[in-house]
Steps between C-alpha positions, in 0.01 A plus 500: 500500500342206663441430869671205673470335834805567720545128566550440133747787471700343796505163332578616141779744614635268770461755766558415861223609743658657814162588654132497414478148355128496593442810282615367166150499348511877440468638152801656332409766258854622414833596646694806609874503524666768708726544806366849581220489754355833391497380135298185595258706708445733209478262210423139591147369474293271721548138425854537360805305617779739613852396390778652723822449684379688802462282808417737793161522669391809312433284195203346677353844569520592134370167377197525741432865407483398129335167566760312298469122445845408603866616530781323308843549656777453236853365516440257779437778746328421829308749705517567871284271719281806584408529126382136480286554816354818344443307175276253679316785686444710177417198289761562238729206417879557469660289233863452407698430187870476428446676171566870443204750478566523123468119460196436720320799362547364140375164598197632681423724203511194270253316728259790511508568126480135392 
């Protein structure tokens, strides 16, 4: 699996940055798709993009703990304002897509495997 720059992932997957636009030079080493915070804490790896439908502030704590590259919110979901503020503080961009988790995970997999 190759490493990509987050900015390229955003462009190629037509993601909408909701926060952290100045942080899109991070390296993306993979992805983890889960809506269970404990699962992400136990199994995601540093540098991965987290794909989820969770929008509450606890996602930022988990993403920071695991040093994730970004969070992608699916189905056009928008987080609470506090999440976007925490995103800037923690240095972890929050991105949005109207696609389902299944669709965006598949597209991201193709990018990383190409």
